[in-house]
DSSP file (Angstrom, degrees, kcal/mol; ACC not computed):
  #  RESIDUE AA STRUCTURE BP1 BP2  ACC     N-H-->O    O-->H-N    N-H-->O    O-->H-N    TCO  KAPPA ALPHA  PHI   PSI    X-CA   Y-CA   Z-CA
    1    1 A Q              0   0    0      0, 0.0     2,-0.4     0, 0.0    26,-0.1   0.000 360.0 360.0 360.0 120.3 -123.5 -102.2 -138.0
    2    2 A V        -     0   0    0     24,-0.1     2,-0.4    22,-0.0    24,-0.3  -0.592 360.0-177.9 -77.9 135.5 -123.9 -100.8 -134.7
    3    3 A Q  E     -A   25   0A   0     22,-3.1    22,-2.3    -2,-0.4     2,-0.4  -0.992  14.5-167.7-132.8 138.3 -124.8  -97.1 -134.8
    4    4 A L  E     -A   24   0A   0     -2,-0.4   116,-0.6   114,-0.4     2,-0.6  -0.997   8.2-168.0-128.3 121.5 -125.3  -94.6 -132.0
    5    5 A V  E     -A   23   0A   0     18,-1.7    18,-2.0    -2,-0.4     2,-0.2  -0.948   4.2-160.0-123.4 112.0 -126.8  -91.3 -132.8
    6    6 A E  E     +A   22   0A   0     -2,-0.6     2,-0.3    16,-0.2    16,-0.2  -0.498  17.6 163.3 -86.2 150.7 -126.8  -88.4 -130.3
    7    7 A S  E     +A   21   0A   0     14,-2.2    14,-2.8    -2,-0.2   115,-0.1  -0.976  39.7  68.2-158.0 163.2 -129.1  -85.4 -130.4
    8    8 A G        +     0   0    0      1,-0.3    11,-0.2    -2,-0.3    14,-0.0   0.294  62.2 132.2 111.9 -18.0 -130.3  -82.7 -128.1
    9    9 A G        +     0   0    0     12,-0.1     2,-0.3    86,-0.1    -1,-0.3  -0.158  20.9 105.8 -69.2 173.5 -127.2  -80.7 -127.6
   10   10 A G  E     -e  124   0B   0    113,-0.9   115,-2.9   112,-0.1     2,-0.5  -0.988  68.0 -33.2 155.8-153.6 -127.0  -77.0 -127.8
   11   11 A S  E     +e  125   0B   0     -2,-0.3     2,-0.3   113,-0.2   115,-0.2  -0.875  50.0 175.3-109.7 133.2 -126.7  -74.0 -125.7
   12   12 A V  E     -e  126   0B   0    113,-1.8   115,-2.7    -2,-0.5     2,-0.1  -0.958  31.2-113.6-130.3 147.6 -128.2  -73.7 -122.2
   13   13 A Q  E >   -e  127   0B   0     -2,-0.3     3,-1.9   113,-0.2    74,-0.3  -0.442  49.3 -87.8 -71.9 154.5 -128.0  -70.9 -119.5
   14   14 A A  T 3  S+     0   0    0    113,-2.4    74,-0.2     1,-0.2    -1,-0.1  -0.494 119.8  26.5 -66.7 135.5 -126.2  -71.8 -116.4
   15   15 A G  T 3  S+     0   0    0     72,-2.9    71,-0.6     1,-0.3    -1,-0.2   0.298 103.6 114.0  92.7  -8.3 -128.6  -73.3 -114.0
   16   16 A G    <   -     0   0    0     -3,-1.9    71,-1.7    71,-0.3     2,-0.4  -0.086  60.6-115.8 -88.7-172.0 -130.7  -74.5 -116.8
   17   17 A S        +     0   0    0     68,-0.2     2,-0.3    69,-0.2    68,-0.2  -0.945  23.9 177.5-131.2 149.7 -131.6  -78.1 -118.2
   18   18 A L  E     - B   0  84A   0     66,-2.3    66,-3.4    -2,-0.4     2,-0.5  -0.980  16.9-143.1-144.9 144.5 -131.0  -79.9 -121.2
   19   19 A R  E     - B   0  83A   0     -2,-0.3     2,-0.3    64,-0.2    64,-0.2  -0.949  10.2-161.7-116.8 118.5 -131.9  -83.4 -122.4
   20   20 A L  E     - B   0  82A   0     62,-2.4    62,-2.1    -2,-0.5     2,-0.3  -0.636   6.6-165.7 -85.5 138.5 -129.6  -85.6 -124.6
   21   21 A S  E     -AB   7  81A   0    -14,-2.8   -14,-2.2    -2,-0.3     2,-0.3  -0.940   7.7-170.6-128.3 156.9 -130.9  -88.4 -126.4
   22   22 A C  E     -AB   6  80A   0     58,-1.3    58,-2.3    -2,-0.3     2,-0.6  -0.925  10.0-156.3-148.3 116.6 -129.0  -91.4 -128.2
   23   23 A E  E     -AB   5  79A   0    -18,-2.0   -18,-1.7    -2,-0.3     2,-0.4  -0.809  12.3-155.5 -99.6 127.4 -130.8  -93.9 -130.5
   24   24 A V  E     +A    4   0A   0     54,-4.1     2,-0.3    -2,-0.6   -20,-0.2  -0.808  20.1 164.2-104.1 141.1 -129.0  -97.2 -130.7
   25   25 A S  E     +A    3   0A   0    -22,-2.3   -22,-3.1    -2,-0.4     3,-0.1  -0.990  48.8  50.5-151.7 159.4 -129.5  -99.4 -133.7
   26   26 A G  S    S+     0   0    0     -2,-0.3     2,-0.3   -24,-0.3   -24,-0.1   0.496  98.9  73.1  92.0  -1.2 -127.7 -102.4 -135.2
   27   27 A V  S    S-     0   0    0    -24,-0.1     2,-0.2   -26,-0.1    -1,-0.2  -0.989  90.8 -99.2-149.1 144.4 -127.5 -104.3 -131.9
   28   28 A T        -     0   0    0     -2,-0.3     2,-2.9     1,-0.1    -3,-0.1  -0.464  35.0-127.5 -69.1 127.8 -130.0 -106.1 -129.8
   29   29 A Y  S    S+     0   0    0     -2,-0.2     2,-0.3    46,-0.1    -1,-0.1  -0.349  78.7  89.9 -73.9  59.7 -131.1 -103.8 -126.9
   30   30 A S  S    S+     0   0    0     -2,-2.9     3,-0.1     1,-0.1    -2,-0.1  -0.950  80.1  13.0-158.0 139.7 -130.3 -106.4 -124.3
   31   31 A R  S    S+     0   0    0     -2,-0.3    71,-2.1     1,-0.3     2,-0.3   0.858  97.9 114.5  65.7  32.5 -127.4 -107.5 -122.2
   32   32 A I  E     -F  101   0B   0     69,-0.3    21,-2.3    67,-0.0     2,-0.5  -0.918  61.5-132.2-128.4 159.0 -125.6 -104.3 -123.1
   33   33 A C  E     -FG 100  52B   0     67,-3.1    67,-2.1    -2,-0.3     2,-0.3  -0.944  16.6-159.7-110.2 137.1 -124.5 -101.3 -121.1
   34   34 A L  E     +FG  99  51B   0     17,-2.3    17,-2.2    -2,-0.5     2,-0.3  -0.810  16.2 174.1-104.1 150.3 -125.2  -97.9 -122.3
   35   35 A A  E     -FG  98  50B   0     63,-2.4    63,-2.4    -2,-0.3     2,-0.4  -0.981  28.3-135.7-151.2 162.7 -123.2  -94.7 -121.1
   36   36 A W  E     +FG  97  49B   0     13,-2.6    12,-2.9    -2,-0.3    13,-1.6  -0.957  26.5 178.5-116.7 137.2 -122.7  -91.0 -121.6
   37   37 A F  E     -FG  96  47B   0     59,-3.3    59,-2.7    -2,-0.4     2,-0.3  -0.851   8.8-159.1-123.7 169.1 -119.1  -89.7 -121.8
   38   38 A R  E     -FG  95  46B   0      8,-2.6     8,-3.2    -2,-0.3     2,-0.4  -0.991   6.6-157.3-151.4 156.7 -118.1  -86.2 -122.4
   39   39 A Q  E     -F   94   0B   0     55,-2.3    55,-1.7    -2,-0.3     2,-0.2  -0.924   8.2-157.3-141.4 107.0 -114.8  -84.4 -123.6
   40   40 A A    >   -     0   0    0      4,-0.4     3,-2.6    -2,-0.4    53,-0.1  -0.523  44.6 -77.6 -81.9 152.1 -113.9  -80.8 -122.9
   41   41 A A  T 3  S+     0   0    0      1,-0.3    -1,-0.2    -2,-0.2     3,-0.1  -0.160 118.4   5.7 -46.8 129.7 -111.5  -78.9 -125.0
   42   42 A G  T 3  S+     0   0    0      1,-0.2     2,-0.3    -3,-0.1    -1,-0.3   0.575 112.5 102.8  70.3   5.8 -108.0  -80.0 -124.1
   43   43 A K  S <  S-     0   0    0     -3,-2.6    -1,-0.2     1,-0.1     3,-0.1  -0.848  75.7 -95.7-126.7 160.7 -109.1  -82.7 -121.7
   44   44 A E        -     0   0    0     -2,-0.3    -4,-0.4     1,-0.1     2,-0.3  -0.300  48.2-100.5 -70.6 147.5 -109.4  -86.5 -121.6
   45   45 A R        -     0   0    0     -6,-0.2     2,-0.3    -8,-0.1    -6,-0.2  -0.587  48.8-167.1 -72.7 137.2 -112.8  -88.0 -122.4
   46   46 A E  E     -G   38   0B   0     -8,-3.2    -8,-2.6    -2,-0.3     2,-0.2  -0.896  20.9-104.8-131.7 153.8 -114.4  -88.9 -119.1
   47   47 A G  E     +G   37   0B   0     63,-0.4   -10,-0.2    -2,-0.3    63,-0.1  -0.455  29.2 175.9 -72.4 139.1 -117.4  -91.0 -118.0
   48   48 A V  E     -     0   0B   0    -12,-2.9    14,-2.4     1,-0.4     2,-0.3   0.768  59.9 -27.2-111.4 -48.8 -120.6  -89.4 -116.9
   49   49 A A  E     -GH  36  61B   0    -13,-1.6   -13,-2.6    12,-0.2    -1,-0.4  -0.983  50.3-153.0-168.4 156.9 -123.1  -92.0 -116.3
   50   50 A S  E     -GH  35  60B   0     10,-1.7    10,-1.5    -2,-0.3     2,-0.3  -0.922   5.1-165.6-135.4 157.8 -124.1  -95.6 -117.2
   51   51 A I  E     -GH  34  59B   0    -17,-2.2   -17,-2.3    -2,-0.3     2,-0.5  -0.995  23.5-122.2-146.6 144.8 -127.2  -97.7 -117.4
   52   52 A D  E >   -GH  33  55B   0      6,-1.7     3,-1.0     3,-0.7     6,-0.2  -0.801  17.8-143.1 -90.2 127.9 -128.0 -101.3 -117.7
   53   53 A S  T 3  S+     0   0    0    -21,-2.3     3,-0.2    -2,-0.5    -1,-0.1   0.801 100.6  42.7 -58.5 -30.0 -130.3 -102.2 -120.8
   54   54 A D  T 3  S+     0   0    0    -22,-0.3    -1,-0.2     1,-0.3     2,-0.2   0.476 123.9  34.1-101.1  -2.5 -132.2 -104.8 -119.0
   55   55 A D  E X   -H   52   0B   0     -3,-1.0     3,-2.7     3,-0.2    -3,-0.7  -0.670  58.0-171.4-151.9  95.9 -132.6 -103.0 -115.8
   56   56 A G  E 3  S+     0   0B   0      1,-0.3    -1,-0.1    -3,-0.2    -3,-0.1   0.644  86.9  67.1 -61.7 -11.3 -133.0  -99.2 -115.8
   57   57 A G  E 3  S+     0   0B   0      1,-0.1     2,-0.9    -6,-0.1    -1,-0.3   0.541  81.7  85.0 -80.6 -11.8 -132.7  -99.1 -112.0
   58   58 A I  E <   +     0   0B   0     -3,-2.7    -6,-1.7    -6,-0.2     2,-0.3  -0.845  63.9 145.1 -97.7 105.4 -129.0 -100.2 -112.4
   59   59 A T  E     -H   51   0B   0     -2,-0.9     2,-0.3    -8,-0.2    -8,-0.2  -0.928  31.4-162.4-136.0 160.2 -127.2  -96.8 -113.0
   60   60 A F  E     -H   50   0B   0    -10,-1.5   -10,-1.7    -2,-0.3     2,-0.4  -0.999   9.2-165.0-142.2 140.7 -123.9  -95.3 -112.1
   61   61 A Y  E     -H   49   0B   0     -2,-0.3   -12,-0.2   -12,-0.2     2,-0.2  -0.959  25.7-114.5-132.1 147.6 -122.8  -91.6 -112.0
   62   62 A D    >>  -     0   0    0    -14,-2.4     3,-1.6    -2,-0.4     4,-0.8  -0.519  36.3-118.7 -64.0 140.8 -119.7  -89.7 -111.9
   63   63 A E  T 34 S+     0   0    0      1,-0.3    -1,-0.1     2,-0.2     3,-0.1   0.725 110.1  63.2 -68.7 -19.6 -119.5  -87.7 -108.6
   64   64 A D  T 34 S+     0   0    0      1,-0.2    -1,-0.3     3,-0.0   -16,-0.0   0.650 115.8  28.6 -72.8 -15.3 -119.4  -84.4 -110.5
   65   65 A V  T X> S+     0   0    0     -3,-1.6     4,-2.5   -17,-0.2     3,-2.3   0.420  85.1 123.2-117.7  -1.7 -122.8  -85.0 -111.9
   66   66 A K  B 3< S+c   69   0A   0     -4,-0.8     4,-0.1     1,-0.3   -17,-0.0  -0.432  80.9  21.1 -75.8 132.2 -124.4  -87.1 -109.4
   67   67 A G  T 34 S+     0   0    0      2,-0.6    -1,-0.3    -2,-0.2     3,-0.1   0.347 125.5  55.8  87.9  -6.5 -127.7  -85.3 -108.2
   68   68 A R  T <4 S+     0   0    0     -3,-2.3    17,-2.1     1,-0.2     2,-0.3   0.643  99.8  54.1-120.0 -38.0 -127.8  -83.2 -111.3
   69   69 A F  E  <  -cD  66  84A   0     -4,-2.5    -2,-0.6    15,-0.2     2,-0.4  -0.758  59.3-167.7-105.2 149.2 -127.8  -85.6 -114.2
   70   70 A T  E     - D   0  83A   0     13,-2.4    13,-3.0    -2,-0.3     2,-0.5  -0.984   5.8-157.9-135.3 127.7 -130.1  -88.5 -114.7
   71   71 A I  E     + D   0  82A   0     -2,-0.4     2,-0.3    11,-0.2    11,-0.2  -0.847  25.7 154.5-104.0 142.2 -129.6  -91.2 -117.2
   72   72 A S  E     - D   0  81A   0      9,-1.5     9,-2.6    -2,-0.5     2,-0.3  -0.894  23.3-145.6-152.0 178.4 -132.6  -93.2 -118.3
   73   73 A Q  E     - D   0  80A   0      7,-0.3     2,-0.5    -2,-0.3     7,-0.3  -0.995  15.7-144.8-151.3 152.3 -133.8  -95.2 -121.3
   74   74 A D  E >>> - D   0  79A   0      5,-2.8     5,-1.4    -2,-0.3     3,-1.4  -0.882  17.4-168.3-120.0 102.8 -136.8  -96.1 -123.3
   75   75 A V  T 345S+     0   0    0     -2,-0.5     3,-0.3     1,-0.3    -1,-0.1   0.774  85.0  59.6 -65.2 -30.3 -136.2  -99.8 -124.4
   76   76 A A  T 345S+     0   0    0      1,-0.2    -1,-0.3    -3,-0.1   -47,-0.0   0.809 114.5  37.5 -68.8 -24.0 -139.1  -99.8 -126.9
   77   77 A K  T <45S-     0   0    0     -3,-1.4    -2,-0.2     2,-0.2    -1,-0.2   0.518 105.8-127.6 -96.0 -11.4 -137.3  -96.8 -128.8
   78   78 A N  T  <5 +     0   0    0     -4,-0.9   -54,-4.1    -3,-0.3     2,-0.4   0.946  64.9 139.7  49.1  52.2 -133.8  -98.2 -128.2
   79   79 A T  E   < -BD  23  74A   0     -5,-1.4    -5,-2.8   -56,-0.2     2,-0.4  -0.970  42.5-161.3-134.6 136.7 -133.0  -94.9 -126.9
   80   80 A V  E     -BD  22  73A   0    -58,-2.3   -58,-1.3    -2,-0.4     2,-0.3  -0.977  14.6-163.2-122.2 134.7 -130.9  -93.7 -123.9
   81   81 A Y  E     -BD  21  72A   0     -9,-2.6    -9,-1.5    -2,-0.4     2,-0.4  -0.756  15.7-155.3-112.4 152.1 -131.2  -90.2 -122.4
   82   82 A L  E     -BD  20  71A   0    -62,-2.1   -62,-2.4    -2,-0.3     2,-0.6  -0.897  12.8-158.5-134.4 112.2 -129.3  -87.9 -120.2
   83   83 A Q  E     -BD  19  70A   0    -13,-3.0   -13,-2.4    -2,-0.4     2,-0.7  -0.753  10.4-162.8 -85.0 121.0 -131.3  -85.4 -118.4
   84   84 A M  E     +BD  18  69A   0    -66,-3.4   -66,-2.3    -2,-0.6     2,-0.3  -0.889  13.0 172.2-121.6 119.2 -129.1  -82.5 -117.3
   85   85 A N        +     0   0    0    -17,-2.1   -68,-0.2    -2,-0.7   -69,-0.2  -0.733  59.8  23.4-114.6 164.7 -130.2  -80.1 -114.7
   86   86 A S  S    S-     0   0    0    -71,-0.6    -1,-0.2    -2,-0.3   -69,-0.2   0.924  84.2-157.3  49.9  55.0 -128.5  -77.3 -112.8
   87   87 A V        -     0   0    0    -71,-1.7   -72,-2.9    -3,-0.3   -71,-0.3  -0.377   9.7-161.8 -66.9 134.2 -126.1  -77.0 -115.6
   88   88 A K    >   -     0   0    0    -74,-0.2     3,-1.5    -3,-0.1    -1,-0.0  -0.695  34.5-109.0-115.3 171.6 -122.7  -75.4 -114.8
   89   89 A A  G >  S+     0   0    0      1,-0.3     3,-2.2    -2,-0.2    37,-0.1   0.866 116.5  65.5 -62.6 -39.4 -120.0  -73.9 -116.9
   90   90 A E  G 3  S+     0   0    0      1,-0.3    -1,-0.3   -50,-0.0   -50,-0.1   0.633  89.1  67.4 -63.6 -14.7 -117.8  -76.9 -116.1
   91   91 A D  G <   +     0   0    0     -3,-1.5     2,-0.4     2,-0.1    -1,-0.3   0.360  68.0 124.3 -93.5   7.7 -120.3  -79.2 -118.0
   92   92 A I    <   +     0   0    0     -3,-2.2     2,-0.3    34,-0.1    33,-0.2  -0.520  42.4 108.5 -63.5 121.7 -119.3  -77.6 -121.4
   93   93 A A  E    S- I   0 124B   0     31,-1.7    31,-2.4    -2,-0.4     2,-0.6  -0.994  75.9 -83.6-178.8 172.5 -118.2  -80.4 -123.5
   94   94 A M  E     -FI  39 123B   0    -55,-1.7   -55,-2.3    -2,-0.3     2,-0.5  -0.879  47.6-148.3 -99.6 131.5 -118.8  -82.7 -126.4
   95   95 A Y  E     -FI  38 122B   0     27,-2.8    27,-1.6    -2,-0.6     2,-0.4  -0.875  12.4-164.8-110.2 130.9 -121.1  -85.5 -125.0
   96   96 A Y  E     -F   37   0B   0    -59,-2.7   -59,-3.3    -2,-0.5     2,-0.4  -0.893  11.7-142.2-120.3 145.1 -120.7  -89.0 -126.5
   97   97 A C  E     -F   36   0B   0     -2,-0.4    22,-2.5   -61,-0.2     2,-0.3  -0.813  27.4-174.0 -97.9 145.1 -123.1  -92.0 -126.2
   98   98 A A  E     -FJ  35 118B   0    -63,-2.4   -63,-2.4    -2,-0.4     2,-0.4  -0.984  14.4-160.7-139.0 157.2 -121.5  -95.4 -125.9
   99   99 A A  E     +FJ  34 117B   0     18,-2.1    18,-3.5    -2,-0.3    17,-0.7  -0.993  10.5 170.4-137.0 147.0 -122.3  -99.1 -125.8
  100  100 A G  E     -F   33   0B   0    -67,-2.1   -67,-3.1    -2,-0.4     2,-0.3  -0.987  40.7 -97.3-148.0 152.5 -120.7 -102.1 -124.6
  101  101 A I  E     -F   32   0B   0     -2,-0.3   -69,-0.3   -69,-0.2     2,-0.2  -0.568  50.7-108.6 -73.2 132.9 -121.5 -105.8 -124.1
  102  102 A R        -     0   0    0    -71,-2.1     2,-0.2    -2,-0.3     5,-0.1  -0.434  39.0-160.7 -61.4 125.1 -122.3 -106.3 -120.4
  103  103 A G    >   -     0   0    0      3,-0.5     3,-2.7    -2,-0.2    -1,-0.1  -0.445  40.5 -84.6-104.1 176.8 -119.5 -108.3 -118.8
  104  104 A W  T 3  S+     0   0    0      1,-0.3     3,-0.1    -2,-0.2    -2,-0.1   0.736 125.4  64.2 -61.7 -22.2 -119.6 -110.2 -115.6
  105  105 A W  T 3  S-     0   0    0      1,-0.2     3,-0.5     2,-0.0    -1,-0.3   0.510 103.3-134.7 -76.2  -8.9 -118.9 -107.0 -113.6
  106  106 A G    <   -     0   0    0     -3,-2.7    -3,-0.5     1,-0.2    -1,-0.2  -0.328  31.2 -60.4  88.5-173.7 -122.2 -105.4 -114.7
  107  107 A C  S    S+     0   0    0      1,-0.1     2,-2.1    -5,-0.1    -1,-0.2   0.275  94.0 107.0-103.2   8.9 -122.9 -102.0 -116.0
  108  108 A M        +     0   0    0     -3,-0.5     2,-0.3   -49,-0.1    -1,-0.1  -0.318  61.7 100.1 -82.3  58.8 -121.8  -99.9 -113.1
  109  109 A T        -     0   0    0     -2,-2.1   -58,-0.1   -49,-0.1   -49,-0.1  -0.999  47.1-175.8-145.2 139.9 -118.8  -98.7 -114.9
  110  110 A I        +     0   0    0     -2,-0.3     2,-0.5   -63,-0.1   -63,-0.4  -0.218  43.9 134.9-124.2  37.6 -117.9  -95.5 -116.9
  111  111 A S    >   -     0   0    0      1,-0.1     3,-1.9   -65,-0.1     4,-0.3  -0.773  57.7-139.1 -86.0 129.4 -114.6  -96.7 -117.9
  112  112 A R  G >  S+     0   0    0     -2,-0.5     3,-1.8     1,-0.3    -1,-0.1   0.859 101.3  66.2 -55.6 -34.7 -113.8  -96.1 -121.7
  113  113 A N  G 3  S+     0   0    0      1,-0.3    -1,-0.3    -3,-0.0    -3,-0.0   0.769  96.3  57.5 -53.9 -34.6 -112.2  -99.7 -121.8
  114  114 A D  G <  S+     0   0    0     -3,-1.9     2,-0.5     1,-0.1    -1,-0.3   0.487  94.9  74.0 -87.6   1.2 -115.7 -101.3 -121.2
  115  115 A Y    <   +     0   0    0     -3,-1.8   -15,-0.3    -4,-0.3    -1,-0.1  -0.946  47.3 173.6-127.3 119.8 -117.4  -99.6 -124.2
  116  116 A K        +     0   0    0    -17,-0.7     2,-0.4    -2,-0.5   -16,-0.2   0.763  65.0  59.2 -92.2 -34.2 -116.8 -100.8 -127.8
  117  117 A Y  E     -J   99   0B   0    -18,-3.5   -18,-2.1  -114,-0.0     2,-0.4  -0.821  64.0-175.5-113.8 145.2 -119.3  -98.7 -129.8
  118  118 A W  E     -J   98   0B   0     -2,-0.4  -114,-0.4   -20,-0.2   -20,-0.2  -0.955  17.8-135.7-135.7 146.8 -119.4  -94.8 -129.9
  119  119 A G        -     0   0    0    -22,-2.5  -114,-0.2    -2,-0.4     3,-0.1  -0.215  31.5-107.4 -84.8-175.8 -121.5  -92.2 -131.3
  120  120 A Q        -     0   0    0   -116,-0.6  -115,-0.1     1,-0.1   -24,-0.1   0.743  61.7-121.2 -84.7 -25.6 -120.3  -89.0 -133.0
  121  121 A G        -     0   0    0    -24,-0.1     2,-0.4   -27,-0.0   -25,-0.2  -0.114  12.8-124.0 105.3 154.2 -121.1  -86.7 -130.2
  122  122 A T  E     - I   0  95B   0    -27,-1.6   -27,-2.8  -115,-0.1     2,-0.2  -0.993  27.1-122.7-138.8 132.4 -123.2  -83.7 -129.6
  123  123 A Q  E     - I   0  94B   0     -2,-0.4  -113,-0.9   -29,-0.2     2,-0.5  -0.577  18.5-164.7 -91.6 145.1 -121.9  -80.5 -128.2
  124  124 A V  E     -eI  10  93B   0    -31,-2.4   -31,-1.7    -2,-0.2     2,-0.3  -0.993   8.7-177.5-127.8 120.0 -123.2  -78.8 -125.0
  125  125 A T  E     -e   11   0B   0   -115,-2.9  -113,-1.8    -2,-0.5     2,-0.4  -0.883  12.9-150.0-116.3 161.7 -122.4  -75.1 -124.2
  126  126 A V  E     -e   12   0B   0     -2,-0.3     2,-0.4  -115,-0.2  -113,-0.2  -0.996   7.1-160.5-130.8 124.8 -123.3  -73.2 -121.2
  127  127 A S  E      e   13   0B   0   -115,-2.7  -113,-2.4    -2,-0.4    -2,-0.0  -0.846 360.0 360.0-107.4 149.7 -123.9  -69.4 -121.2
  128  128 A S              0   0    0     -2,-0.4    -1,-0.1  -115,-0.2  -115,-0.1   0.438 360.0 360.0 -93.6 360.0 -123.8  -67.2 -118.1
């Protein structure tokens, strides 16, 4: 059974930093794509960043977070991270970790349709 467990959410001051973690189990950490999504109250879930399990150099970011957020992974720990810097009020949301089998198109995708497995989410709030 595939499980993704997020942690690290909480409250952060605007301009501050936060690191989210997602531990993946029940699936071989190979030939899969990992991603972070977020969903703000009353809005659709949107992709934030993705990474290739076999090549941490292959990453993709939504334009709204590019330059502020960094996705990375520790293959030995089957864990993917999202480092959030220069956090803004617009970043307030529930953040979800997701995993999907890597297709021929690779992992430069943050489309919900490309991810089959999801975590329960971790809430991020921003205080001014």
